[in-house]
Residue frames relative to the residue before (quaternion, step in Angstrom):
aa qw qx qy qz dx dy dz
X 1.0000 0.0000 0.0000 0.0000 0.00 0.00 0.00
X 0.1525 -0.7916 0.5867 0.0762 3.58 -0.91 0.86
X 0.1352 0.7842 -0.5844 0.1589 3.56 -0.15 1.30
X 0.0439 -0.7928 0.6076 0.0194 3.55 -0.80 0.91
X 0.0559 0.8147 -0.5708 0.0857 3.56 -0.50 1.17
X 0.1163 -0.7686 0.6251 0.0711 3.52 -1.12 0.65
X 0.2336 -0.7530 0.5985 0.1418 3.55 -0.87 0.98
X 0.3248 -0.7521 0.5455 0.1768 3.53 -0.86 0.98
X 0.1138 -0.7887 0.6030 0.0368 3.55 -0.81 1.02
X 0.3835 -0.7544 0.4857 0.2190 3.57 -0.59 1.15
X 0.2635 -0.7595 0.5745 0.1541 3.55 -1.03 0.78
X 0.5016 -0.6311 0.4831 0.3417 3.55 -1.16 -0.46
X 0.6096 -0.5210 0.4311 0.4136 3.54 -1.33 -0.12
X 0.0318 0.7986 -0.5967 0.0715 3.54 -0.65 1.11
X 0.8318 -0.1206 0.0333 0.5408 3.56 -0.50 1.23
X 0.7460 -0.4369 0.2263 0.4488 3.51 0.93 0.95
X 0.6779 0.4539 -0.2951 0.4973 3.60 1.23 -0.03
X 0.3252 -0.7266 0.5726 0.1961 3.58 -1.11 0.78
X 0.1376 -0.8115 0.5665 0.0401 3.59 -0.64 1.14
X 0.0561 -0.7716 0.6330 0.0273 3.55 -1.01 0.85
X 0.2100 -0.8075 0.5463 0.0732 3.55 -0.72 1.08
X 0.2841 -0.7583 0.5644 0.1602 3.62 -0.88 1.00
X 0.1562 -0.7798 0.6025 0.0670 3.54 -0.86 1.00
X 0.3151 -0.7744 0.5218 0.1692 3.58 -0.66 1.11
X 0.1847 -0.7507 0.6267 0.0981 3.53 -0.93 0.95
X 0.3956 -0.7586 0.4646 0.2282 3.59 -0.59 1.11
X 0.6713 -0.4719 0.3869 0.4206 3.51 -1.35 0.31
X 0.6661 0.5280 -0.3050 0.4295 3.55 0.88 -0.99
X 0.6735 0.5015 -0.2989 0.4534 3.58 0.97 -0.83
X 0.6888 0.4782 -0.2731 0.4714 3.57 1.17 -0.52
X 0.4679 0.7072 -0.4338 0.3045 3.60 1.26 -0.20
X 0.2303 -0.7220 0.6358 0.1461 3.52 -1.15 0.77
X 0.3585 -0.7823 0.4606 0.2178 3.65 -0.30 1.17
X 0.6488 0.5190 -0.3242 0.4524 3.59 1.20 -0.38
X 0.5052 0.6904 -0.4047 0.3230 3.57 1.27 -0.19
X 0.7866 -0.1182 0.1156 0.5949 3.60 1.02 -0.81
X 0.6451 -0.4990 0.3979 0.4202 3.55 -1.29 0.24
X 0.6211 0.5437 -0.3348 0.4545 3.58 1.05 -0.75
X 0.6602 0.4988 -0.3057 0.4710 3.59 0.94 -0.90
X 0.6306 0.5294 -0.3318 0.4604 3.60 1.03 -0.76
X 0.6396 0.5125 -0.3189 0.4760 3.60 0.94 -0.91
X 0.6816 0.5142 -0.2922 0.4308 3.59 0.82 -1.03
X 0.6966 0.4642 -0.2850 0.4669 3.60 0.84 -0.94
X 0.6410 0.5153 -0.3308 0.4627 3.60 1.04 -0.71
X 0.6320 0.5289 -0.3325 0.4587 3.58 1.00 -0.79
X 0.6786 0.4793 -0.2890 0.4756 3.56 0.88 -0.95
X 0.6627 0.5177 -0.3136 0.4410 3.62 0.89 -0.91
X 0.7085 0.4541 -0.2682 0.4689 3.58 0.85 -0.96
X 0.6180 0.5363 -0.3512 0.4550 3.59 1.05 -0.67
X 0.6852 0.4748 -0.2850 0.4731 3.57 0.89 -0.91
X 0.6277 0.5333 -0.3338 0.4584 3.59 1.06 -0.74
X 0.6849 0.4639 -0.2725 0.4914 3.59 1.14 -0.66
X 0.4515 -0.7084 0.4356 0.3234 3.57 1.29 -0.07
X 0.4884 0.6606 -0.4268 0.3780 3.57 1.16 0.55
X 0.4075 -0.7203 0.5068 0.2413 3.56 -0.86 0.93
X 0.6312 -0.5283 0.4111 0.3918 3.51 -1.26 0.43
X 0.6462 0.5305 -0.3158 0.4487 3.56 0.98 -0.85
X 0.6568 0.5202 -0.3126 0.4476 3.59 0.97 -0.85
X 0.6673 0.4818 -0.3053 0.4788 3.58 0.95 -0.85
X 0.6265 0.5375 -0.3345 0.4546 3.57 1.02 -0.80
X 0.6377 0.5306 -0.3228 0.4557 3.57 1.01 -0.81
X 0.6581 0.5044 -0.3034 0.4696 3.58 0.96 -0.86
X 0.7222 0.4348 -0.2333 0.4847 3.58 1.08 -0.78
X 0.3922 -0.7473 0.4512 0.2901 3.57 1.37 0.06
X 0.5590 0.5623 -0.4104 0.4505 3.56 0.90 0.96
X 0.6043 -0.5646 0.4161 0.3781 3.56 -1.22 0.44
X 0.5538 -0.6129 0.4389 0.3535 3.62 -0.97 0.74
X 0.6186 0.5567 -0.3456 0.4336 3.58 1.07 -0.72
X 0.6472 0.5070 -0.3188 0.4716 3.58 1.08 -0.70
X 0.6416 0.5043 -0.3267 0.4768 3.58 0.97 -0.80
X 0.5996 0.5616 -0.3494 0.4506 3.57 1.06 -0.73
X 0.6761 0.4815 -0.2904 0.4762 3.58 0.99 -0.84
X 0.6049 0.5372 -0.3578 0.4663 3.60 1.09 -0.64
X 0.6958 0.4692 -0.2743 0.4695 3.58 0.91 -0.91
X 0.6774 0.4383 -0.2879 0.5159 3.57 1.26 -0.27
X 0.4473 -0.7101 0.4261 0.3378 3.58 1.36 0.14
X 0.4838 0.6493 -0.4467 0.3805 3.56 1.08 0.75
X 0.7358 0.1901 -0.1829 0.6237 3.56 1.35 0.09
X 0.4929 -0.6466 0.4895 0.3154 3.56 -1.15 0.61
X 0.4668 -0.6486 0.5063 0.3242 3.60 -1.07 0.60
X 0.3201 -0.7189 0.5775 0.2173 3.56 -1.27 0.28
X 0.6498 -0.5192 0.3780 0.4066 3.54 -1.25 0.32
X 0.6462 0.5147 -0.3469 0.4441 3.66 0.88 -0.80
X 0.6348 0.5116 -0.3351 0.4724 3.60 0.98 -0.79
X 0.6601 0.5248 -0.3108 0.4384 3.58 0.92 -0.92
X 0.6421 0.5190 -0.3197 0.4649 3.58 1.00 -0.83
X 0.6679 0.4913 -0.2962 0.4742 3.59 0.94 -0.89
X 0.6399 0.5295 -0.3248 0.4524 3.59 0.97 -0.85
X 0.6367 0.5242 -0.3258 0.4623 3.59 0.98 -0.82
X 0.6841 0.4924 -0.2820 0.4583 3.55 0.97 -0.88
X 0.7401 0.4373 -0.2372 0.4525 3.57 0.76 -1.07
X 0.7628 0.3549 -0.1873 0.5071 3.59 1.09 -0.67
X 0.4054 -0.7378 0.4545 0.2912 3.58 1.32 0.24
X 0.2798 0.8164 -0.4555 0.2184 3.55 0.97 0.94
X 0.3935 -0.7643 0.4546 0.2331 3.60 1.26 0.19
X 0.7006 -0.5019 0.2474 0.4428 3.58 0.85 1.10
X 0.2832 0.7806 -0.5111 0.2220 3.60 1.20 0.39
X 0.7362 0.4196 -0.2414 0.4729 3.58 0.75 -1.04
X 0.6124 0.5481 -0.3524 0.4475 3.60 1.07 -0.67
X 0.6936 0.4602 -0.2755 0.4808 3.58 1.00 -0.80
X 0.6794 0.4954 -0.2915 0.4561 3.58 1.08 -0.68
X 0.5615 0.6591 -0.3797 0.3258 3.60 1.07 -0.72
X 0.6761 0.4829 -0.3310 0.4474 3.68 0.76 -0.83
X 0.6192 0.5355 -0.3457 0.4585 3.59 1.09 -0.65
X 0.6325 0.5232 -0.3218 0.4719 3.57 1.03 -0.82
X 0.6602 0.5107 -0.3039 0.4594 3.56 0.89 -0.97
X 0.6458 0.5428 -0.3240 0.4281 3.57 0.89 -0.94
X 0.7205 0.4409 -0.2534 0.4715 3.58 0.94 -0.85
X 0.5088 0.6092 -0.4407 0.4192 3.58 1.26 0.13
X 0.6036 0.5464 -0.3567 0.4582 3.58 1.20 -0.48
X 0.5819 -0.5241 0.4627 0.4155 3.58 -1.21 0.36
X 0.6300 -0.5768 0.3609 0.3745 3.59 -1.05 0.76
X 0.6720 0.5168 -0.3092 0.4309 3.59 0.98 -0.79
X 0.6821 0.4983 -0.2874 0.4515 3.60 1.20 -0.51
X 0.5314 0.6799 -0.3957 0.3143 3.60 1.16 -0.51
X 0.6386 0.5184 -0.3640 0.4370 3.66 0.87 -0.72
X 0.6406 0.5181 -0.3378 0.4551 3.60 1.02 -0.72
X 0.6204 0.5426 -0.3465 0.4479 3.60 0.99 -0.79
X 0.6551 0.5051 -0.3077 0.4701 3.59 0.98 -0.83
X 0.6645 0.4947 -0.2992 0.4734 3.59 0.97 -0.86
X 0.6270 0.5449 -0.3278 0.4499 3.57 1.01 -0.85
X 0.6713 0.4992 -0.2928 0.4630 3.57 0.98 -0.87
X 0.7036 0.4503 -0.2587 0.4851 3.59 1.17 -0.56
X 0.5291 0.6700 -0.3969 0.3371 3.60 1.24 -0.26
X 0.3330 -0.7177 0.5733 0.2130 3.53 -1.18 0.65
X 0.7694 0.1149 -0.0748 0.6238 3.57 1.24 -0.52
X 0.0745 -0.7779 0.6236 0.0199 3.57 -0.94 0.96
X 0.0552 -0.7745 0.6301 0.0093 3.55 -0.80 1.06
X 0.0113 0.8288 -0.5554 0.0671 3.56 -0.64 1.11
X 0.0973 -0.7579 0.6414 0.0682 3.52 -1.10 0.79
X 0.0109 -0.7969 0.6033 -0.0276 3.56 -0.90 0.98
X 0.2307 -0.8013 0.5435 0.0964 3.56 -0.95 0.94
X 0.7769 0.3412 -0.1724 0.5003 3.61 1.17 -0.47
X 0.8210 0.0929 -0.0014 0.5633 3.57 0.92 -0.92
X 0.6000 -0.5175 0.4633 0.3969 3.54 -1.32 0.32
X 0.5176 -0.6402 0.4507 0.3451 3.63 -0.90 0.78
X 0.6529 -0.5771 0.3368 0.3567 3.54 -1.08 0.79
X 0.6360 0.5591 -0.3354 0.4128 3.59 1.03 -0.71
X 0.7603 0.3350 -0.1945 0.5214 3.59 1.20 -0.38
X 0.4638 0.6941 -0.4461 0.3226 3.60 1.21 0.15
X 0.3931 -0.6528 0.5860 0.2756 3.55 -1.20 0.60
X 0.6634 -0.5033 0.3625 0.4186 3.57 -1.24 0.32
X 0.6765 0.4959 -0.3031 0.4523 3.61 0.88 -0.90
X 0.6471 0.5087 -0.3167 0.4714 3.57 0.99 -0.82
X 0.6451 0.5126 -0.3167 0.4700 3.59 0.93 -0.90
X 0.6439 0.5247 -0.3183 0.4568 3.57 0.98 -0.84
X 0.6525 0.5086 -0.3110 0.4679 3.59 1.00 -0.82
X 0.6550 0.5116 -0.3109 0.4610 3.59 0.95 -0.88
X 0.7102 0.4630 -0.2655 0.4590 3.57 0.82 -0.98
X 0.6351 0.5406 -0.3298 0.4424 3.58 1.06 -0.70
X 0.5640 0.6107 -0.3844 0.4015 3.58 1.17 -0.50
X 0.6524 0.5093 -0.3085 0.4688 3.58 1.21 -0.45
X 0.4307 -0.7373 0.4255 0.2999 3.57 1.34 0.20
X 0.2705 0.7414 -0.5537 0.2657 3.56 0.95 0.91
X 0.5499 -0.5977 0.4393 0.3839 3.57 -1.13 0.44
X 0.6928 -0.5325 0.2990 0.3834 3.56 -1.17 0.62
X 0.6440 0.5284 -0.3332 0.4416 3.60 0.93 -0.84
X 0.6593 0.5059 -0.3054 0.4649 3.58 0.95 -0.89
X 0.6325 0.5327 -0.3274 0.4573 3.58 0.97 -0.85
X 0.6846 0.4854 -0.2968 0.4556 3.59 0.83 -0.94
X 0.6199 0.5323 -0.3449 0.4620 3.60 1.03 -0.71
X 0.6953 0.4774 -0.2745 0.4618 3.57 0.89 -0.95
X 0.6044 0.5363 -0.3555 0.4698 3.61 1.10 -0.65
X 0.6523 0.5094 -0.3116 0.4669 3.58 0.90 -0.91
X 0.6663 0.5001 -0.3002 0.4645 3.57 0.93 -0.91
X 0.6502 0.5211 -0.3194 0.4513 3.58 0.97 -0.82
X 0.6667 0.4881 -0.3059 0.4730 3.59 0.94 -0.82
X 0.6001 0.5656 -0.3549 0.4405 3.58 1.11 -0.66
X 0.6047 0.5675 -0.3494 0.4362 3.60 1.05 -0.72
X 0.6436 0.5767 -0.3182 0.3898 3.57 1.04 -0.77
X 0.5001 0.6730 -0.4243 0.3420 3.60 1.22 -0.27
X 0.5579 0.6059 -0.4061 0.3959 3.60 1.14 -0.40
X 0.6438 0.5413 -0.3214 0.4350 3.60 1.17 -0.48
X 0.7372 0.3851 -0.2198 0.5099 3.59 1.24 -0.35
X 0.4585 0.6764 -0.4648 0.3409 3.59 1.21 0.15
X 0.7373 -0.4327 0.2778 0.4382 3.60 -1.27 0.20
X 0.7869 0.1240 -0.0637 0.6011 3.59 0.98 -0.82
X 0.0789 -0.8301 0.5513 0.0294 3.59 0.22 1.24
X 0.5403 -0.6020 0.4576 0.3691 3.59 -1.16 0.41
X 0.5076 -0.5572 0.5309 0.3874 3.53 -1.30 0.24
X 0.1240 -0.8029 0.5815 0.0433 3.56 -0.84 0.99
X 0.0544 -0.7836 0.6185 -0.0195 3.54 -0.59 1.22
X 0.0278 -0.8164 0.5751 -0.0448 3.56 -0.66 1.16
X 0.0337 -0.7443 0.6659 0.0378 3.55 -1.04 0.85
X 0.0935 -0.8011 0.5911 0.0113 3.55 -0.79 1.10
X 0.4121 -0.6209 0.5940 0.3030 3.52 -1.18 0.59
X 0.5902 -0.5928 0.4058 0.3682 3.60 -1.01 0.72
X 0.5234 0.6509 -0.3956 0.3819 3.55 1.20 -0.52
X 0.5969 0.5798 -0.3533 0.4274 3.59 1.10 -0.72
X 0.6906 0.4797 -0.2734 0.4672 3.58 1.03 -0.81
X 0.7333 0.4562 -0.2274 0.4500 3.56 1.06 -0.76
X 0.6366 0.5160 -0.3438 0.4586 3.60 1.13 -0.53
X 0.2871 -0.7912 0.5176 0.1540 3.55 -0.46 1.20
X 0.1356 -0.7699 0.6218 0.0477 3.53 -0.83 1.06
X 0.8264 0.0687 -0.0777 0.5535 3.58 -0.51 1.13
X 0.7807 -0.3179 0.2514 0.4757 3.53 -1.19 -0.59
X 0.6828 -0.4679 0.3612 0.4294 3.54 -1.30 0.25
X 0.6464 0.5231 -0.3224 0.4524 3.59 0.94 -0.85
X 0.6097 0.5516 -0.3461 0.4520 3.57 1.10 -0.69
X 0.6884 0.4663 -0.2794 0.4803 3.58 0.92 -0.91
X 0.6077 0.5436 -0.3589 0.4542 3.58 1.03 -0.70
X 0.6653 0.5052 -0.2969 0.4625 3.55 0.91 -0.93
X 0.6693 0.5032 -0.3016 0.4559 3.56 1.00 -0.81
X 0.6661 0.4854 -0.3094 0.4743 3.59 0.92 -0.82
X 0.5973 0.5393 -0.3516 0.4783 3.58 1.10 -0.66
X 0.6386 0.5294 -0.3215 0.4566 3.57 0.98 -0.84
X 0.6440 0.5165 -0.3192 0.4654 3.59 1.00 -0.79
X 0.6423 0.5277 -0.3216 0.4535 3.57 1.00 -0.81
X 0.6477 0.4990 -0.3130 0.4831 3.56 1.01 -0.81
X 0.6558 0.5195 -0.3105 0.4512 3.58 0.93 -0.93
X 0.6494 0.5462 -0.3172 0.4234 3.58 0.99 -0.86
X 0.6885 0.4532 -0.2759 0.4944 3.59 1.20 -0.43
X 0.5196 0.6427 -0.4077 0.3883 3.58 1.30 -0.02
X 0.5664 -0.6607 0.3676 0.3278 3.62 -0.79 0.97
X 0.7509 0.4005 -0.2317 0.4712 3.61 0.93 -0.78
X 0.6592 0.4783 -0.3050 0.4936 3.60 1.29 0.16
X 0.0571 -0.7516 0.6565 0.0309 3.55 -1.02 0.91
X 0.0303 -0.8221 0.5667 -0.0446 3.56 -0.57 1.20
X 0.0235 0.7935 -0.6062 0.0486 3.55 -0.82 1.03
X 0.2384 -0.7654 0.5852 0.1216 3.54 -1.21 0.61
X 0.2810 -0.7056 0.6224 0.1893 3.55 -1.05 0.84
X 0.2881 -0.7984 0.5050 0.1570 3.58 -0.37 1.23
X 0.6652 -0.4885 0.3810 0.4168 3.55 -1.27 0.32
X 0.6134 0.5878 -0.3379 0.4050 3.58 1.08 -0.75
X 0.5882 0.5953 -0.3691 0.4042 3.60 1.19 -0.45
X 0.3556 -0.7520 0.4863 0.2676 3.57 1.21 -0.40
X 0.7985 -0.1962 0.1782 0.5405 3.56 -1.06 -0.76
X 0.0316 -0.8057 0.5915 -0.0008 3.56 -1.05 0.76
X 0.7162 -0.4903 0.3009 0.3951 3.57 -1.29 0.28
X 0.6738 0.5266 -0.2987 0.4237 3.59 1.20 -0.39
X 0.3680 0.7551 -0.4854 0.2425 3.60 1.21 0.19
X 0.5754 0.6055 -0.3755 0.4016 3.59 1.23 -0.31
X 0.6854 -0.4805 0.2836 0.4679 3.59 1.21 -0.25
X 0.6437 -0.5483 0.3797 0.3753 3.57 -1.29 0.34
X 0.0696 0.7825 -0.6174 0.0413 3.55 -1.24 0.49
X 0.2024 -0.7404 0.6223 0.1537 3.53 -1.36 0.25
X 0.1642 -0.7715 0.6095 0.0802 3.55 -1.00 0.88
X 0.1544 -0.8168 0.5547 0.0358 3.57 -0.72 1.11
X 0.1925 -0.7438 0.6297 0.1146 3.56 -0.98 0.92
X 0.1445 -0.8210 0.5516 0.0286 3.56 -0.67 1.14
X 0.5599 -0.5972 0.4549 0.3506 3.57 -1.16 0.62
X 0.7932 0.1281 -0.0375 0.5941 3.54 0.98 -0.91
X 0.7664 0.3121 -0.2476 0.5039 3.56 -0.96 0.82
X 0.6559 -0.5347 0.3630 0.3899 3.56 -1.27 0.28
X 0.5503 -0.5691 0.4856 0.3708 3.55 -1.23 0.47
X 0.1784 -0.7898 0.5800 0.0897 3.56 -1.19 0.55
X 0.2549 -0.7317 0.6117 0.1598 3.53 -1.33 0.35
X 0.1621 -0.7623 0.6193 0.0957 3.54 -1.00 0.86
X 0.1008 -0.7999 0.5915 0.0109 3.55 -0.78 1.09
X 0.4050 -0.7117 0.5207 0.2415 3.57 -0.79 1.01
X 0.0973 -0.7917 0.6010 0.0509 3.54 -1.17 0.67
X 0.7102 -0.4554 0.3171 0.4332 3.57 -1.29 0.11
X 0.7944 0.2428 -0.1195 0.5438 3.58 0.80 -1.01
X 0.7924 -0.1078 0.0794 0.5952 3.57 1.06 -0.71
X 0.5298 -0.6420 0.4557 0.3155 3.53 -1.24 0.47
X 0.2872 -0.7450 0.5808 0.1586 3.52 -1.35 0.15
X 0.2538 -0.7492 0.5949 0.1427 3.56 -1.00 0.89
X 0.1020 -0.7981 0.5937 0.0134 3.56 -0.79 1.10
X 0.0755 -0.8174 0.5709 0.0166 3.57 -0.84 0.97
X 0.4372 0.6942 -0.4685 0.3278 3.59 1.26 -0.01
X 0.5948 -0.6257 0.3739 0.3391 3.55 -0.93 0.92
X 0.6687 0.5126 -0.3136 0.4379 3.60 0.95 -0.85
X 0.6410 0.5178 -0.3231 0.4654 3.58 1.10 -0.67
X 0.6446 0.5118 -0.3128 0.4740 3.56 0.99 -0.86
X 0.6548 0.5119 -0.3031 0.4663 3.58 0.99 -0.86
X 0.6496 0.5143 -0.3172 0.4613 3.59 0.98 -0.84
X 0.6473 0.5168 -0.3166 0.4623 3.59 1.01 -0.82
X 0.6328 0.5321 -0.3301 0.4556 3.58 1.01 -0.81
X 0.6536 0.5110 -0.3140 0.4616 3.58 0.99 -0.82
X 0.6494 0.5099 -0.3191 0.4653 3.58 0.92 -0.89
X 0.6633 0.5055 -0.3172 0.4514 3.57 0.93 -0.85
X 0.6255 0.5304 -0.3355 0.4635 3.59 1.01 -0.77
X 0.6609 0.4997 -0.3066 0.4685 3.59 0.98 -0.86
X 0.6277 0.5307 -0.3308 0.4637 3.59 1.05 -0.75
X 0.6531 0.5058 -0.3145 0.4676 3.59 0.94 -0.85
X 0.6385 0.5272 -0.3260 0.4563 3.58 1.07 -0.72
X 0.7024 0.4521 -0.2607 0.4840 3.59 1.04 -0.77
X 0.6226 0.5859 -0.3355 0.3957 3.58 1.16 -0.60
X 0.5842 -0.5390 0.4701 0.3836 3.52 -1.32 0.31
X 0.5948 -0.5390 0.4377 0.4052 3.57 -1.19 0.39
X 0.6709 -0.4951 0.3432 0.4324 3.63 -1.16 0.36
X 0.6799 0.4850 -0.3108 0.4538 3.62 0.89 -0.82
X 0.6723 0.4689 -0.2985 0.4889 3.59 0.97 -0.80
X 0.5941 0.5560 -0.3606 0.4560 3.57 1.14 -0.55
X 0.6175 0.5319 -0.3336 0.4738 3.56 1.05 -0.77
X 0.6395 0.5248 -0.3218 0.4605 3.57 0.99 -0.84
X 0.6678 0.4998 -0.3087 0.4572 3.59 0.97 -0.81
X 0.6212 0.5217 -0.3366 0.4782 3.57 1.05 -0.72
X 0.6490 0.5098 -0.3114 0.4711 3.58 0.99 -0.85
X 0.6303 0.5215 -0.3308 0.4704 3.61 1.04 -0.73
X 0.6462 0.5160 -0.3173 0.4642 3.58 0.98 -0.86
X 0.6238 0.5385 -0.3264 0.4629 3.56 1.09 -0.72
X 0.6658 0.4960 -0.2956 0.4725 3.58 0.97 -0.87
X 0.6797 0.5168 -0.2886 0.4331 3.59 1.07 -0.77
X 0.5082 0.6559 -0.4314 0.3543 3.59 1.21 -0.25
X 0.0231 -0.7931 0.6080 -0.0279 3.53 -0.85 1.02
X 0.6018 -0.5789 0.4049 0.3725 3.60 -1.10 0.68
């Protein structure tokens, strides 16, 4: 929330002149904790930190973050992170309050229509994804995600919130029982530069590391394959332990979750055809490495 308020404080007559002094009220002081989960987290963090007699700079140092960033978190202008929440619980004797609240804050950073998919994705045992334009969110680096989101001309605060939320989703890949992740990319994803050259280098390096991870299978449909079954657009198919499998289809304004049996079956067929047209995992790694070498300033 961005609120700027000034309280006017009346002065007196001094040497024939009337003086009025402006007092600045900070964003954090103007926060209404009932406005959102983020505002509640921010006001509680500030309240408990001040009650403990701890400065913002001291807490930022413990959390290995810039004081300016912590200031924005306490003003609800940036999303909190799990590391900050863990440190806050420890330093402020909060009994895991912030650690437990952080995922709820992150979840509400997503558009309302996207939240059900995030919950389903976290519950999936197998995730199959096809992307034709960008690297899937689960494998994006922070810089790459920032470049993709900035292309939509969102304001900086919104972009940073969405980047934090996107990186939070990736924690499912490092948990004790991560899902199987099957990815098919159109070669266009490797060749379309998002952001600076260093951003793309970092992203392609990330793909190479992911491709060597036991629970990840990554394949690329090369340009030489010509037309393929995925020309209809990107999608993700989720296999769940309980309940029917679902398909998520990206859209212009918002995505759509499909659970009808015929839709799930159609997505499975398209994915099988894409895997048949794609390069093998080892040859896909070679193509990613070639794309990395071809990057020029």
